[in-house]
N, C-alpha and C positions, 0 to 999 in steps of 0.2 A: 504515392511514389511518382517521382518525375525522373525521366531519363533522357539523355541525349548522347549522340555520338560525335567524336571528333577524330581527326587524323593528326598524328604527331608530325609536325612540319620539320623539326630539327633532324637533319640527316644522321646525327649521332644517337638519336632516340631520346628516351627519357632518362638521361644520365643524371648524375648527382646534382648539378646546378639547377636545371629546369625542374627536376623532381622536387628539390628543396623549395623552389618558388611555389610550385603547385601545392605542396604540403602546407606552407604558410597561408596560402589563400584558402585552402580547405578548412584550416583551423579556425578561420573567421566565421565559417558557416555554423549555424546552430543545428542544422540537419546532419544526419549520418550520411557520409559520402563514400561510395564504393566505386572502384574502378574495375572493369571487367574486360578481359581479352581472351576470347575462346573459352576454355574451361577454367581459366585462372581468374581469381578476384582478389582484391586487396582493399583494406581500409585506407582511404586517400589521406588520412591524417597521420599515417605511420610510415616514415621514410623507408625503413627496411622492407616493409611489406610491398611498397610500390617498386622499389629497386629489384626485389626478387622476381617480379613479373617479367623482367627482361624486355621491356617495351622498346622496339626499334623504330627508326624513322620510317614514315609512310604507313605505319600500322593504324588500323581503326580501333579506337577504344570507346567503350560505353561507360558513361558516368551515371550512376544512379543516386538520387538524393531522396531521403525519407525523413520527414519531420514536419513540425508546424510551419516552418518558413521555407519549405522545399522549393516552391516556385520562385521566390525571390532569390534564394541562394543559387538556384540553377542558372538564373539569368546573370548574376554576378560572376559565377564560375565560368560560364560560356564566354563572356566578354574577356575575362582574364586569359583563358586558354587561347582565344583567337589572337590576342596580342603577344603572348609569351611562349607558347608551347609549340 
């Protein structure tokens, strides 16, 4: 398993548009992608699960990837998040 943390830069948080972009990018990963915030966790490939987390701007989120291509997928996802979230 590979994990990394990121801070949501959008002051409106992970609302529909950025969440949708994140889901599309996560869907490209062969690995299982899970987002965690405190005691909450969600499958990063399911929009309603991510939206239900209520992620606000400035919050720190942990992304966990598990699978054969986890390291490669994590690097791609990190780069995407740095540019878009």
